[in-house]
C-alpha positions as a Markdown table, in Angstrom:
| # | Residue | x | y | z |
|---|---|---|---|---|
| 1 | Met | 1.9 | -38.9 | -22.4 |
| 2 | Leu | 0.7 | -38.9 | -18.8 |
| 3 | Glu | -2.7 | -40.3 | -19.9 |
| 4 | Val | -1.0 | -43.2 | -21.6 |
| 5 | Ala | 1.0 | -44.0 | -18.5 |
| 6 | Glu | -2.2 | -43.8 | -16.3 |
| 7 | Ser | -4.1 | -46.0 | -18.7 |
| 8 | Lys | -1.4 | -48.7 | -18.4 |
| 9 | Leu | -1.6 | -48.6 | -14.7 |
| 10 | Leu | -5.4 | -49.1 | -14.8 |
| 11 | Lys | -5.2 | -52.2 | -17.0 |
| 12 | Pro | -5.6 | -55.3 | -15.0 |
| 13 | Arg | -2.5 | -57.6 | -15.2 |
| 14 | Val | -3.2 | -61.0 | -16.6 |
| 15 | Phe | -1.1 | -63.9 | -15.3 |
| 16 | Gln | -0.4 | -67.1 | -17.2 |
| 17 | Val | 0.2 | -70.2 | -15.1 |
| 18 | Leu | 1.4 | -73.3 | -16.8 |
| 19 | Leu | 1.2 | -76.5 | -14.9 |
| 20 | Leu | 3.2 | -79.5 | -16.2 |
| 21 | His | 2.1 | -82.9 | -15.0 |
| 22 | Asn | 5.3 | -84.9 | -14.5 |
| 23 | Asp | 3.8 | -88.3 | -15.4 |
| 24 | Ser | 3.7 | -90.4 | -18.6 |
| 25 | Ser | 1.2 | -88.0 | -20.2 |
| 26 | Gln | 3.4 | -84.9 | -19.8 |
| 27 | Glu | 0.1 | -82.9 | -19.9 |
| 28 | Val | 0.3 | -79.1 | -19.7 |
| 29 | Glu | -2.5 | -77.0 | -18.2 |
| 30 | Leu | -2.7 | -73.3 | -19.0 |
| 31 | Gln | -4.6 | -70.9 | -16.8 |
| 32 | Glu | -5.0 | -67.2 | -17.4 |
| 33 | Ser | -6.4 | -64.9 | -14.7 |
| 34 | Glu | -5.8 | -61.6 | -12.9 |
| 35 | Glu | -4.9 | -63.6 | -9.7 |
| 36 | Val | -2.7 | -66.6 | -9.2 |
| 37 | Asp | -4.4 | -69.5 | -7.3 |
| 38 | Phe | -1.5 | -70.3 | -5.0 |
| 39 | Leu | -3.4 | -73.1 | -3.1 |
| 40 | Arg | -4.0 | -74.9 | -6.4 |
| 41 | Leu | -0.3 | -74.2 | -7.4 |
| 42 | Trp | 1.0 | -75.5 | -4.1 |
| 43 | Asn | -1.1 | -78.7 | -4.4 |
| 44 | His | 0.1 | -79.3 | -7.9 |
| 45 | Leu | 3.8 | -78.9 | -6.8 |
| 46 | Glu | 3.2 | -81.2 | -3.8 |
| 47 | Arg | 2.0 | -83.9 | -6.3 |
| 48 | Gly | 5.3 | -83.6 | -8.1 |
| 49 | Gly | 4.3 | -81.3 | -10.9 |
| 50 | Ser | 6.2 | -78.3 | -12.3 |
| 51 | Ala | 4.9 | -74.8 | -12.8 |
| 52 | Phe | 5.8 | -71.6 | -14.7 |
| 53 | Ile | 4.2 | -68.2 | -14.0 |
| 54 | Thr | 4.5 | -65.2 | -16.2 |
| 55 | Ser | 2.6 | -62.0 | -16.9 |
| 56 | Lys | 0.8 | -62.0 | -20.2 |
| 57 | Asn | 1.7 | -58.3 | -20.6 |
| 58 | Ser | 5.4 | -59.0 | -20.4 |
| 59 | Gln | 5.4 | -61.1 | -23.6 |
| 60 | Lys | 5.6 | -58.1 | -26.0 |
| 61 | Leu | 8.5 | -58.9 | -28.2 |
| 62 | Arg | 10.2 | -56.3 | -30.5 |
| 63 | Ile | 10.6 | -57.4 | -34.0 |
| 64 | Pro | 14.2 | -56.7 | -35.0 |
| 65 | Lys | 14.8 | -54.4 | -37.9 |
| 66 | Gln | 16.5 | -56.1 | -40.7 |
| 67 | Lys | 19.7 | -54.5 | -41.8 |
| 68 | Arg | 20.2 | -53.9 | -45.5 |
| 69 | Pro | 23.4 | -55.3 | -46.9 |
| 70 | Lys | 25.8 | -52.5 | -47.9 |
| 71 | Ser | 26.0 | -52.2 | -51.7 |
| 72 | Lys | 29.4 | -52.1 | -53.3 |
| 73 | Lys | 30.1 | -49.1 | -55.4 |
């Protein structure tokens, strides 16, 4: 179990940066990298754009177990 925890610590975290251009095109740029380019992000925000930053590793979603309907006896 300790080896699993250590291997998770050694994995590089990948960030996803979504840049929305608030103009008529509503274009969205997606960047994935181990580091966030804050200068580019700042310039984008200064030009009136929007941004969303998330960790790619945090997107693990659990699939809910389906409950079986109770059968009537």
